[in-house]
N, C-alpha and C positions, 0 to 999 in steps of 0.2 A: 581456387581449384578445391573440387570435392574431394571427400575421403576416398571415394571410389578411383577418381582420376589420379590422385597423388599415388595410390597404391600401384595402380596399373603402370603408371610412368616409371616407378622404381624397378618393377618387376618385368615388364614387357619389353623395356627398352633395350635390352642385351640379352645375351645368351650365355652369359658366364656362369660358372659354378656357384653354388650358394655361399661359399666362403669369399669368393671374388666379389659377390654381390654385397657380402657384409663389409668388406674391406671398401667397396665403392659408396656405401652408405656413411662409412667414416669420412670419407673423403669430400663428400658434398655437403656435409653438415658441420664445419669446422666452427661456424658461428654460434652453435648452441653447445659447443664443448663445456663441460662442467669442471671446474675446479673444486675439489672438496672444501666446504665452507669451514672456515676457521670457527673455534669455539669462542664465545663471548665470556664475560667475566662470570655468567652464572652458569657455565658450563653447557649452554645450549648450542646446538648446531643448526644449520639452516633447515635441514630436512625434519627437525622436531617442530619448527614453526610453520612448515608449509602443510595446509589442509588440502585434500584432493576436491574439485569440484565434482558435484553429482553428475552422473552420465546415465541417462535412462535408456534401457533396453530398447531395440526398435519393435514398434507395433504394427501390425498390418490390418488392411480391410479386406472386404471381398473382392474389391477391384484391383488389389495389387497382383502383379505377375511375379512369381516365384522364378525367376530366370535361372538362379543356381540349381534348385532342385529339378528343374526340366532338364538341365544338361547333364548333371552329375547324380542325381538322385537324393533322397532325403537323408539327412545326416543324424545319427542316433545321439542323444545327449551324453550317454554313457561313453562313448568313442571320444566325443569332444573333451570330455573331463580327462580322459587318459591322456590324450595329446597334450593337453594344457600342462598336465603335471610333469610330463617329461620335458616340455619347454621350460618349465620353472626350475627344474633341477640342472638344467645345463650351465655348468661353469663358464663357458664361452660366452653364452648370452648375457650372464651377469657381467662379465668383464666389458663387454662392448656396451651394455646399458650404462654402467658406471662411468665411461668415458663421456656419454651423453647427459651427465647430471644425474642419473638415479643411483644414488647410494643404496645400501641394503634396505633401508625403511622404505624410501620411496619405490623402490623397486617391487617390494612386496605390496604396497598399497595400489600401485599401478597394476599388478598382475590380478588382485582380487577384482578390480574394477573391470580389467579385460576379460576376465573369466566370466563375470556375472553378464557382461555385454553378449559374450558369445552363446552361453548357454540359455540365457533368458530371453534373447531377442526371437521373436516369432520368425524373422527372416534376416539372414545375414547379407552383407554387401556380396554382390555376384563374385568378385575377384576372391574375397576372403573364403566364401562357400567352396569354390573351386580349388584353392590351396589345401583346405582341410581334407576335401575328397582326394586329391592327389597323395597327400600324406598317407591316408588311410589305405591307399591302393599302392604303397610302396613306390610311388612316381615322385615323391618329394621327400623332404626331411623337415623335421620340427623347427629348424633353425629358420625355415622360410618364413615363419611367422613373426620374426624379429622386426621388419619394417611396419607391419600392421599394429604390432604391440608399441613401437615407439611412437607412431602418430597418435594412437589412443593416448599414452602417457602424456604427450604434449596437449592434448584436449583438456585432461584433468589437471594438469600442472603447467598453467600457462607461462610461469617464469623460466620454463626451459627453453623457450623461444626469445626470451629477452635478457638472458642473465647478462650479456654484455652491456646492454643498455643500463641496467640496474647498478652494475658495478661502475659504471661512469657517473650516474647520479650520485651514489654514495660515495665517490672519491673525495676525501676531506684532507688529502695530503697537503694541498697548497691553499690554504684558506685566505693568504694575503692576496690572491688574485680575485677574490670575491667583490672587491672593493676599488673598481677602476677610477673613481673619483680621487680617493687618496693615492693611488698609485700614480695619478697623472700629475701630481705637485711633488716637490722635494721639501719634506717635512724635517723638522729638528725635533728630537725627543729630549726634553730636559728631566731627569729623574731627581726629585727631592726625596732624598732618603734620611731617615732619622726615627728615633723612638717616639713614644707619646710625650706630647709637651714639649716638643723641640723647634716649633715655629715652622715645619717644613710647608704645611698647607697655607700659612699665613703668607708667607713668601710668593706661593703661587697665585694666592687670590690678590695680592697687590698688582701683579702682572695682569690678572684678569679685569680689574678695575679700570686700568689705565689703557687697555687695548681698544681698538676700534669696535671689535666683536669678540665674543667669547662664548664658551659653553663650559659649564661645570657639571661633571658626572660623579654622583656621589652614591653611595651604597644604600642609604636610608633617606626616607621623605623627611625626616627631621633635619638632616644635614642640607638637602636641597632647600627647606624653608629656610634654614639659618642663612644661607648664602643669598637667596632671594631678597631677604629683609635687609641683610648687611649691604648688599649691593645699592638698593634703592635708597636706603638711609644716607648712603656716602654720595648719592647723586648720579649713580650710573643705573639708567633703566634697565631693568633685568625681569625677564618672564619667568614662571615656573611651570614646569611640566613634570608630573608624575603620571603614574598608571591610573590615579582616580581624579586627577585634578588638572586644570589649564588655568592659570592666572596670569593676567596681563598687567604690566606696569603703566601702560598707557589706558586713559579712561575710555578711549574709544576703541580699545581692543586691537590696536595696530600693533604687530609683532614688533619686538625691541631687537637690538642688535645682540643683546647678552640674554643667555638662558642658563636657568639652574634647573637641573633634572636629575632623576634616578638614572642610574647606569643603563638599565634595559631600556629606557625610553630615548636614548641618544640617537639624533637623526644624523645618518651617515651621508645624506646628499648634501646638506647644508654646509657651505664653506665658511669658516671663521678665521680670523686672525690667530687665535689662540683657543687652547682647549685645556681643561684639567681632568684628570682621571684620578680620583681619590681612592685611597685603601688598594692600590693595584695589586697587592699580595692576595687579594681575594680573586684572583684568576685561577687559583688552586682549588677553589671551592667545589666541592663535588656536585652541587646542585646549580649554583649561579655562577660558576667561573666563565662559563661561555660568554657572559655580557661584558666582563672585562677584556677578554681577549678580541671580541668584536669591536669594542671601543678603541683599543689599542692599534689594531690593524686597519680599521676602517675610518677612523675620526678624519673628517677632511679640514685640517688646520694646519698653518705654516708652523706653529709652534704647539707641540702636545706636551703638557707638563703632567708627569705622573707622580703622584705622592704615595709614600709607603715604606714598608720595611726593607731594609738594605738586602734581604734575603732574596729579593725579586730581581735584583740588577742584573745578574747574569742572564736570567731567563729574558728579560727584556731585550737585551743586547743580541740573544740568540734568535728572537723572533724578528729583530730589525734588520738582521742579515738577508732576510728573504724580501724585505721592502726596500732595501737600500737607502734606509733613512739614518742620519747622524745621531749618536746618542752621547748626551752631556750629563755626567753625574755631580749632584751637588749634595753633600753629606752634611747633616746638622747633629748637634749634641743637644741633650736635654738641657732647658734653660734653668731648672731649679734642681735642688739635690732631693735624692730619693734613697732612703735608708731602710734596710731590712732588718727588722728588730730581732733581738736575741731572745725575747720572752713571748710566749703565746698569750692570748688574752685569757684562756681559761675559764672564764665565767662571764655571763651578762652583767653581773655586778660591777665588772671593771671597765664597762664601755663608757665612753667620754664623748663631748661634743666634737664634732666634725669626723666622727667615725662613720664608715660605711662597711656592713656586713655583706659579704658576697656570697650568695647560695646558688646551686645548680638544680633547685627543686622548689617548686610552688609550696609543698607541704613545709619545708624548711622555712620559707619565708613567712607563711602563716604562724608557725610555731614561735620564731624568734621575734616577730612583731608583738605577739601576745605577752611573751616574756619580759620583753623590754617595757612595754606600757604599763605592765603590772607593778613596775619599779617607778611609776610616775613620770616617765619621760616619752615625749610624743616622738612618733616615727614616721618618716617618709618611706613609701614603698614603691618601687620600680621594678617591673618585670615585663618581658616580651610581649604577653598577651594583652597589655593595657592599650587603649587608643593613645595616638600620640600627644593630643592636648593634654590627656590625663598624666602620661609621663612629665610633661613641661610643667604642668601645674604642681606635681610633687617636687620637681627640680626646683621650681621657684620658691616654694614654701622651705625646702632645705637651705637654698642660697641666702634667703633673706635675713640680713643681720637682725631685723626686729621681730622675727618669727621665733618662737620658744622651739621649734622643731629643729634639732641639730644632729639627729641620728637617722641614719638611712639604712634600709635592709632592701637588698637589690640582687638581681641575677646579673649575669655578663652582659645583660642588655645596656649596661652603663659603660661598655667598653668603647663605644663609639656613638656619636649624634646627640651627647648631652654636654654641656658645660657645667660641671659641679665643682663646688668649692669643698673637696674632701681633704682631710689631713691625714687620715689613716686608713688604709684598706685592710680588711680583715678576712681572710679566706675561711669560710664556715666549713668547707670540704674542699678537697683537690681532685675530686673524681665528678665526672659529669657524662650524661649521655651523649654519645657521638655517633656519626654516620659513617659506616665503612664503604669500601669501594662497590660492594653489592647493593647499598641502600638500606642496609640492615643497622638497627640501632644496638649499640654496646655501651657498656659502662667503661670508661677509661680515664686515666689520669690526665689533666689538662696539659696541653703542650707548652713549650716554652714560649712560643709567640702569644698563646692566649695569656699565660700568666704575666707576661711583660705588658701585655695590652691593657689588662684590667689593673694590675699593680700600678702602672704608669698614671693612673687616674687620680692617685694621691699627689697632692701638691700641685699648684697651678700657677703659673706666673701671672703676676697682677691681681691676685687674690688674698684674702686674710691668711690663707695657708699656703705660703711659698713652698715651703719644704713639706716633703711628703713621707709617709712611713708605710710600711707593709709588714704584716704578721699573719698568722693562723689562729683559728680559735682553739684548736686542739694541739697540746704540746707535742704529740707524736708527729704532726704534720709539718711542723717547722723546718725541720732537717731536710725533709722531701722538698718543701718549697724552694729552699735556698739551693739544692742540687738543681732542681728544675730551671731555676732562672740563670744558673751559671753555666748552663749548657749552650753551645751555639745554636741558632736558629737555624733548622733545616732549610738548605738552599732549595728554592723552588725549581724544579726540573720540567714541569709539565703545565701547560695552560689548557682550560676546558673548551670543549666545542659542543655543538648543538645543531641537529637537523633543522632546517628552515621548513616554513610552510610550503615553499615552493618545491623542494626536494620531495616531501612527502606527497604533494599533489601529483608529482611525476611518477612516483611509485604507484599510487592508487591508479594511475591511467593504465599501467601496465599490469596491475594486479587489482582489477575492479572489484574482486570478491572478497577481499580482505578486510578485516576490520582495522580501526585506526590503531588500536593496541598492537595488533599483529604486524602492521606494516611498520612500526616503529621497531619491533623485535628483529624484523627482517633487515631494515635498514642497519641497525647497530651490528647484526651478524656479518653482513657482509661488506660493511663499509671499510675502507682503507685509510688509516691514521698514521701520520708519522710520529710513532710512539715515543721517539726522542725528544719531541717538542710539545706533544698535545695528547690529551686523553678525551675520551667520550663522556660527557657529564651524565650522572644518574637521571633517569628519566621514569623512575618508578612511581612518583607522584603524578605525572602527565598520564601514565598508562592506567593508574587507579581511576582517574577522573574519566577516562576514555572507557574504561570498562563499565563504570557506573552508568553511563549514559549511552551504551551501545544500542539500547532498545528504543531510544528517542530518535525519530526520523530526522535528520539534519544533513545539510549539504557537507562536504567534507571540509571546506573552508571554515564554515562556522563550528563545526565540531572541534577542529584544531584549536580556534580562538578560545572556545569554552574551555577546553582542556589546559590551556595555558593559565587558567584563572588563579590568582594568589590566594588560595584557600587552605585551611589546614584540614587534612583528611581525618584527623583525630576527634573532631567535633561534630557528633551526630547531627545536631541541628543545623550546623552550616552546609553539611552534605545533603541533608533534606531538602533545604532551601535551595541549593545548587541544582538538584535534579527538578525542583518545581520551576526554577527559572528557565531550565531547558525545555520542559514541557510546555510551558506557556510561550516560550519563543517558537517552538516548532508548529504550534497551532496559528502562527502569525497573529497572535493576539498581544497588544501592547502591554508591557508590565507598568501599570499606571500607579499613581501614589496611593489610590485607595486600594488597589490589589495588594500592594506590599504591606499596607497597614492592616489588612485582614490577614495577611499570612504571618506575620511577626506579632501580632496582638498588641499593637500600639494604642495607646500610651502606657507606659510601664511605671509602676511605683518605684521608689528606692528600693534596693534589695535588702533582705531580712537576714539572709544566711550567705554563706561562701557560694553555695551552688546557685543562688539567684545571681550573684556577681558574675560568676563564670558564664552563666547563661546569657547574661546582657553583654558580655564581652563577645560572646558568639554572634548575638543580633547586630552588634556593631561591625563585625566582619562581614555579616550578610550585606549590610548597607554599603561597606566597602566594595563588595563584589559588584553589587548594583551600579555604583559610580564607575567602576573598572570597565564594566560592560557598555556602559552609556556612552563612552567614548569610541566604542568600536561598532556599536549598533544604534545609533542616536535616535532613529525612528521607532526602535522598539523599547527603549528605555528613555521615555521622553521627560519624565518628572525630575531631572537631576537636581534642580536647585531645591525644590520641595525635600526630597531626600536628604540633601546635603543639611537643610536645617533641622529636619528630624534626627539626624546623625549628631549635630552640635548639642542639642537638647539631650540625647542619650548620653553624650559624653559627659555632660553635667550630672546626670543620674549616677554615672559610674564613678565620677570624682566624688559624689556624696558617699558612695558606698566604700570607696578606698580610704576616705577620711575616717570612716567608722568601722574600718577593717576589724579592730579588735571586738568590737559589739557584734558583729557578723560571725565571728568565730565562736563567740559565747552562744549566739542563737544557734549555730550549727551543733554545738555540742549538747545543747539542751534537746534539740530535735533528735540527735541520735540516741541520747541517754533515755528519752522517752518513747523510743521505738518508732519515731517518725522519720522516713527516709528522704532526705531533700534530693530530688531529682527533676529533671526537666519536666516530667508529667506533673508533678506537684506545683511546680512554678506555673505551668500552665492553667491549672486548676484554680490557683490563687489569683491569677491575672483575670481569668473568667468571671470568677466569684466578684473581683472588684468592679469589673466593667459592667456586670450584672446589676451590682448596687448602684453605680453610677448612673446606669439608665433609669431606674426607679427613683432616684433623687430628682433627676431631670425632669420626669413626668410629674412629681409633686410640686417642682417649682414651677411648672407651666400651668399649674392651678387645677390639675386633675384630681378628682376625687380618689379615695383610697380603694373603692371597689373597681373603678374605671382603670386605675393604674395596674392593679393586680391581674384584671382581666386581659389587659393588652400584654402584660408581661407573660402571663400563661399562653397566650396565642403566638408568642414569638415577635410581637409587633413593637416591641420596646428596643429596636435595635440601635447599633451605632448611626450618627447622623451622617449624611453625605455631603462634603463640602463642595462649593463650586471653586473655581480657579482663583477667584478674587479672595475668598475666604481661608485658602489653605495655609498660608503662611502665618496668618495671625492666629489662627486656630491652633497651631503647633505650639506656639508659647502658651496660649489659654489652657491647653490640655496638659502641658507640662506642669503649670502652677497649680491646676487643678488635682494632678496627680500627687504632688507634694503635699498639699492639704489633705487630700484623702488619705495619704500615707499616715499622717498624723492622728486623723480620727480612728483609722484601722488600728493603730498601735494602741490607742486609748481604749479601744474595744478588747484588743487581746488583753491589755492588763485588767479589765474588768473581768474577763472571763476567767482569769485565773483565781478569782477571789471564791468561787464556788465551784468545783469541778463536779461535785455529786450532781448537782442539778443539771449541768451541761453534758453530761456523758451519755444521755440517751440518744439512740440512732435517729429519732425524729428531729431532736434539737440539731444534731449535727447535720442532717440533710437541709434543714431549713436555713441553717447559717450558711452552708456551703452554695445553695441556690440564691443566697441574698435576699430571701422572703423575710428573714429574721435577723434584725440588727442587734448589737449589743445592748443598745439603749431600750430597745423592745423588749429584750429577754430579762433586763434588770426590773423594768416595770411589772412584767409577768410574775418574777420572783416575789416582788413586793406584794402584789395581789394574791398571789397564792399563799404566802406567809400569813396576810390578813385573813383569808378564807379558812385556814388551818386553825388559826387562833378562835374565830368565831364558831368553826365547828366543835372545836374542843369544848368550849364553854358550854354551848348547848347540851353536849353529851353529859357534863358535870351536873347541868341543871336536871 
């Protein structure tokens, strides 16, 4: 029905007074009644999130017939403005508008749009024109404008017509009903509760190995990999599924009955005899808690074994009341002794084999590593930003009885996922950055749960260090640590939830003009959650990525998937590559191996400074992102194996850098003291210089004369080679080894450069060196020739 017809239906269908008409309007539109939006954790309400759609004034042509003017005469704009201002000031109008979802903010926006429509339109709808004329002639009341105003408001605020639908879509009060397959069977929940090193996961895995089919859901790729290898080595065929990788136990890639996966990748549709959900206490995590809640409620298995802290027992029982599943609790005690020492370390000089220093800052890790190695002791380093294989390599070095490295410096990344032979945990600090409920970072003292999780890594059953010890570095922290671990662990009272892609798509259907970030805000604001059991996970990282790629034309489903990408928003290079990936994808151009190589500047030399190492860690994350997307858009990310090979070699480069971390620290300090700033731009320049030099050397190796090579280089023709499919895999290894060899020659050149700074300080010399046109060997030869020329010239002058 058109705008005119609806207005005429409202007004011409009865002869009641205007106030009766207003009551009638209320009666015929209960479906659009608006309940004031609740405020979310950030203090936003629904009206602050809704943006009005643009509404253009009516324009006419010479052929249009102005029926309203012919019937009642021309309306002056000034008179219209006076009537509209009177309408706006009416309290009764605002009250009736509020009942239809227009709070003060929305009412004001709707009024501005309605006023613009009435004043700027060249011709008004006939019925609206007649109403204005009647009011001006005292044959009507300004309240008669309300139905027209409400119809206009629904045009610019489409959510007013579908609020009930939106509320139903965002009703999260009964998440157990989302999983009909799990509700169709009678499950038994077996809770293995105990501290670190108590054997709780071991017993669950024993059942996993002997079951006809099973799924293991872990918090980390490292843990999923560990179960994958352990199961297959024990003769139980088990596949691996993570966000970035699919690995089959069967050579013909037939799915096995057992699967080890990260918790986010759990398949809720596949039936299993038993399943394991590890570290169940993480359902309280502000960002990832939804994945544990989903696995607990939706896993389609006859037996569901959950492992974790005893603090989650009551919450699991509470959630299982909604599912009707039986809960059995098995409690375990620590297998070895753990002692909290009465004396702090005090100094790095007091460190001994088997010690692990735990820091909550990369800078602390760098500083401590340098101090310890100055004392002639080798250090293993582990922190969250390192690739998984590098962490495993550092752990293997530390655990190896034959390796002289017996000291570790690490972050709380050692809290789970790594088997380490640690005798003593030393807390360098007891404060760490944490994320609050609003997604903001704060510095806070570590929790009892975190202290026990990390401290519990000291001493491990079946290793050289059976008994464990825990202390602090600073004397003043020791009493605080003992107080923290003596407190009872806070009982978990809520589990995380998260909107699904299907729910957001339904929202977009009703609100087609809203951005993805705006849809998320609206969803969270009007969603209904059982606050006694659940909370809405923080989605700031999701919205950050959504805002970043809002300008890129993508379908809603593709945009949602991209925004779920597991990347760090703190790394500029990673974010830049994320945008490049989305742009290439939006152009429907496959992201090939060669395209990726050009973007990241492969191959890389081993890092020379800490900033180089950090950059390479970012490149590794970019390759992880490629692999993650390749399993969701296989046709657009086709070169998965080549990228994986590249990532493996990059891992070796990073391992080389971590092994020489003290040397990198020294180089970084030298760069800073000499006024050179190590940043990503400098790193890119160094890589381009190295690749330019590599191009020249390749031309010389191919037999080109010096003049030909230089001409080619100046014309930009000495570019990187393009490999065909059969050459790519072999060329990766060749390029990596060439990079290592070139690294050595470049380092030799750097050492030669330091012998005579005066000669090399000229701008021309620096430019030639940066462009790769002048090598250290060539410069050395020029110096010798110049010195000889000076001696000869001096001798002639004497004569």
